[in-house]
N, C-alpha and C positions, 0 to 999 in steps of 0.2 A: 301304606296308602292314605292317601287322603280321604275324609268321608264329605261327600259334596251334596248332602240331603240340602244342608242349610244355605247352598250357596245360591244365590239368582244364576239362572241360566248365562246371562252377560258375564259372568264372571270365571267361569268353568271352561274359556276358551283357552286356559293355559294348560288345561289337561288333557289327555289322549282320550279315547272313547271310555267306557264309562267299567267295561271289562278290565283295559289295559294300565299298564304303571304309566308313571307320568311319561312326558317327553323325554327325560333325561335319560331315559335308556337307547336311545336310537340315536346320540351322538356316539362317535366313534372312539377318542381320547379321553381320558381321564382328567386332561386340563379343558377341555370343551364340554363334559359332563360336569364339572366344577360351576365353570362360568355359569352354565345353564342354570344348575340349581341354585349358583346366588343371584342371579337373574329373575327367575321363577320366588324364589323369596322375597326379593325385594319388590317385587311386584303384589305379591297378598301381602306384606308388610302396606305398600298405599292403598290397597284395597280396605284393610283393616283401618289403618287412619281415616281415610275417606267416610266409613261407613262409622268411627265412633263422633267426627264431625257433624253428622247426620244427627246423629241419638244424641249429641248434646246444644244443638237446634232444636229438636223437637222438644226437650227436658224444657228448654227455657221458654220455649210455646206454651206448655204444658201450665209450667210454675206461674209465669205471670196471667194466664187466662184464669188459673187457679183462684189466684190472688183477688182478681177481678171480682171472680163469681161470688167468692166468699164476703167479699165487703160489699156488693150489691144485692147478696142473698140475703146477710143480717140486716143491712138497712131495710129490706124488704119485709122481711118479717117482724122485728123487732120498731119500726120506725124511725122517726127522729131523733129521738133520745136515746140509743141501746144502753148509754151506761146508766141513767135512769133507772130505766127497767133490772139492768143486773145486781146494782144495789138494792132493789125493791126484794128481790128475790133471794138475795144471800141475807139481809135484814130477817127474812117471813123464813126462811128455812133455820137460821139461828134460833130464832122465837120457837119454833116447831119443837127444837132440837131439846131446849129449855125447858119447856111444856112435858114433852115425853119422859123427861130422866127423873120428872116429879111424881108420874105415876107409880102406883106398886105393880110394879109389871111382874115383883116375884111371886107374886101370893096369885096373879095373873096365869102365870107360867107353870105353877103349881096343879092348878086346875086345869088347864089346856093337856097335862103330860098324860092322863089316862083317855082324854078323850082320843088323841093321836091314835095310843096305843091300839086302844078299841078299834079303831075306823081301819089300822093298817092288818090288825089278825084278820078281820071281816074279809079285806080284798086277798090274803094270801089265802084264804080256803077255798 
């Protein structure tokens, strides 16, 4: 039996009532049943292709609008020369990293370990 919960109402016309089996069961001969099953499957395939075409069209629209939005958003946030601001940001992060590497963080970490463990033990009590 077909799960019709996700199918819009206009597409359910191929099938009988919700409790009954598909209309294939009402046809008398096996050849007619096979032909009707074939017709139903072809219509289902056509409906699925139509849905896929709609999804592809929607994806194209969303992609184009997202690209336009990202470009205009970057321009509005970063101004006329976004590449210059990105270059300055990269250079400043490089200089900050070099400065942090020169600090004696080993001794600072050794001092911080007892303080952190004391704070944790106070919270667990």
